[in-house]
TORFI-95163 format. One record per residue (C-alpha): residue in one letter; x, y, z. Coordinates in steps of 0.25 Angstrom, whole numbers, plus 5000, padded with zeros to 4 digits. Layout:
AXYZ
...
% end
This chain:
M532254935516
L533054815512
K533154875499
A533655005504
L534654925512
E535054845501
L535454985494
F536155025504
K537054925506
E537354925492
N537755075493
I538655045505
K539254935496
D539555045485
A540155145496
K541055035500
N541555005487
L542355145487
T543155085499
S543454965490
L543955065479
Y544655155489
E545555025492
Y545754985478
L546255125473
E547055145486
V547755015483
T547855005469
I548055165463
K549155245468
S548755395469
P549055525474
F547555535477
S546755485491
F545555395486
D544955425501
D543755505493
L543255355490
L543155325506
R542455465508
S541455435494
Q541155305503
I540555385515
V539855455507
Y539155345500
S539055265512
V538155385519
S537555405505
A537055255507
F536555265521
D535855385518
K535055335507
L534855205516
I534055295527
H533355375514
D532955235509
V532555175521
I531755295526
R531055305513
I530755165512
G530255155526
M529255285523
V528655215510
E528355085520
I527755185529
F526855245519
T526555105514
A526155055528
K527354945528
R527955025539
Q527455085551
P527555235551
T528455315560
P528155455567
K529155525558
Y528455455546
E527055515550
A527555645553
E528055675540
S527455765530
I527355755515
P526755845505
I525355885503
S525555855489
T526255725490
H525055685500
I523955715488
E524955625480
L524755515490
L523355525491
S523055495476
A524355415471
T524155295464
I525455285453
P526255305458
P525855255470
K525955315484
E526955265492
Y528055305479
I527455445480
F527755435496
E529055385493
Q529455495484
T529055595495
V529855535505
I531055515494
K530955675492
K530955705508
L532155605511
K533055655500
V533255785507
I533755715520
S535055645523
F535155525532
Q536555515536
E536555585550
P536055505562
E534955595565
K534355605551
V534455455550
A533555435562
D532555535558
G532355485545
L532255345550
S531055395558
Y530355395546
I530255255546
W530855205560
N530155245573
E531455215582
K531855325592
Q533055255594
K533455225580
W534955255580
Q535055165594
K534355045586
I535355075574
A536455075582
I536154955590
R536054875576
M537354935572
G538154885584
M538455025589
D537855135598
D536855235592
K537755345596
T538955305588
V538055265576
K537455405575
T538855475578
K539455385567
L538455405557
K538455555559
L539955565558
I539955475544
A538755585540
D539755695543
R540855645537
R539955605524
N539755755523
I541155805525
I541455705513
V540355755504
H540255915508
E541655935512
S542455845504
D542855785517
F543955895519
N544455935532
P544256085534
T545356095542
T546356025536
H545856045521
K546055895518
K544955785518
Y544755695530
T545355565531
I544555445528
S544955305528
K544455175522
S544055125537
E543355235541
C542555235526
Q542155085528
D541655115543
I540755225537
T540255125526
D540055015536
F539255105547
L538355165537
C538055015530
K537754955545
C537055075550
G536155075538
E535854935537
S535454935552
I534455055550
V533754965539
D533654855550
F532754925558
L531954965545
I531654835538
% end
């Protein structure tokens, strides 16, 4: 878990570097073009870093349950695996069983995105048997759960508009405005949220 957190922090740091680049270009280069897409990229990279963190902690946690290092959850115990994987696990020595199981988990999770609050909570249920996840996470963040979930949902929506619609407003046919402070707030929020989640898992 700590390695996943360390990688997350590095990814967030890389995302924040885009603001530094934006500031440098804005000050030093006189251009008719806007550098706002750097800020949009930071939002996308920040959400990606958060998504990867959730993928990583779920994968690590499920392997820990498989190897009896963590208590199983009801969702974990109810999860099905292909019969072919079950047969492979029965006779596995090289590669070891935990490797085969981990690859199965990776294959299952790779088609799921953990950006929306409901999906994050559902994914964490594989390894964290807590009914009030967002309440606990929000308290750790110094916020209330409704605010945290709403903000995460809005961030995911903005990321999707940037990625899938080039951040264009269909009414004005121009890109939505974006500010450095808005961008920094999103990145800082995701960083704090990710760190708070990991705190409950280690």
